[in-house]
N, C-alpha and C positions, 0 to 999 in steps of 0.2 A: 486518513487524513492527510498523510504523507504524499500520497499520489496527488492530492489536490494542490500542496505546497509546489511541487514539480510541474504541474499544469500550468499553475498560475505563474511561476517563475518563467517558464519556456515563453509562455504567451507575451509576458511583458518584455524579453528579451528580444522578440520577433517585432513586437511594436516599436521597441528602442531603436530598431534598425533603420527606421524612417529618418530618424536624427543623424545618424553616422554614414549611411549608404555605402559602407566598406565591406559588407558582406559577412563581418564576424560575428555580430550579435545573433543575425538569423540563424547563422549556424548553431551557436550555443543553444538558442532558442528551439530548435529541432530537437538537438539532443536532449533538451531539457524534457520535449514532449515523450522521446523515447524513454526517457528515465521516469516520467509519470506512468507511461504503460508498463514498464516493467515493474515497477512498484505496485501498481493496481493487480497485476497478473501473479506475481510471484510475493511481495511483500518481505523481500528480503534487501534492507538497506544498502549492504555491501555490494550486492549484484546490480542495485540501481544505481550505485556511483560508479562501478565499472562500466556499465552499459553507456551511461553519461559519459564517461571519459573516453572510451572508446569510439563512440559515435562523433562527439566534439572533434577528436583528433581526426578521423576519417574525411569528416565535412570540411574543415578548415585547410587540409592538406591535398584533398582532392576535388570536393566540388568547388571549393571558393574560387581556385584560380580559373576553371572552366567557365565558371558564370561570369569572373570579372573579364575574361576575353569577349563572350559572347554580349554582354550587357553593358560593357565599357563604352562602347560608341568609337567612332572613327577619332584618331588622333587630329587635334587641332594644331596646326602649325602656328609660330608666334608670328608677331607683326613681319619682323624681318626676314624669316623664312618664307612665309607667304608670298613675298615679292619676288622669288626666284623662280623664272620661267614666265613672267608677265611681259607683256609687251609695252614698248614706249616709243615715243616719237623724239627725235633729235631736236634740241631748240637751238644750240650753239654748237659749231663744229667738235666733234667730239674724237679725240685721238689718244695716244698711248698716255698722254700727260694730263687731260682733263677735257672737260667740255659740259653741256647742260641738256638734260631730257626731261620730256614731261611723263610722269610716271602715275598713273592712277590719280590724275587730275592735279599734282603737286610737281612743282619744277625740283629736280633733283641734280647734283653735281655728279657727273659721270666719267668714266675713262673706257676705252676699248680693251677688250679682252687679249685681242690681237695686236701686236705692237706696229704692226704693218697696216690695219686698218685705219681709215680716215674716212668718218661718216659726217656727211652734210646734214644741213637743219632740212626737216622734213621726212627723213629716212625713218623706217620703221626698224627698231631693234629690240632684242630679246635680253632680258637682266640674266645675267649667268651667275651672279653673286652681288653680296652685297658685303662693300669693304668697310666699315666704319658708317661714315654718312656719305658714301659713294656708290652709285650704282655701277658694275663691271657689266659691260653689255656687248653684245655680238650682233653683227648686222643680219638682218633676217634676208633670206635670198627670194 
C-alpha cells in the first residue's frame, strides 16, 4: 500500500511539472518513483525515505542544470539589444551631434560612433549600440 502512495505521488509530481516547467517537480516525481520501487522491493519506510532524499538531491543538483541547458532554448534578446548589429539607412545627415536613420521601418534619432564621421542621407550604416532613444551608428564600407 505504501508503494502505491509513493507511485501515485511521483506520478502526480511529474504531471504537475507541465504547469511549472522548471524541472523541479519532475525530479521529485522521479525520486518518488524510485521511492515506490524501494518500498515495493524492501518494505522499509526509512530506506524508502533515504532513497527518495538521495535521488531527489542528485537529480536536482546534477540532472536539472543539464536539462535546463539542453532544453532551455536559445537566449532571446530584448527589443533594444536585438537592434544592435542591424543595418539602417541615413535619412538626415548624421554626425557626432545627431541625425536621423530609418531602422526596421521606423525613424530613429542617431549619432555617429566616430566623432569624425559625417554620414550623408542614403548611406548605409550599422547600429553599434542604442543609447536611450538614439541609435549610435557606424558607416558601412
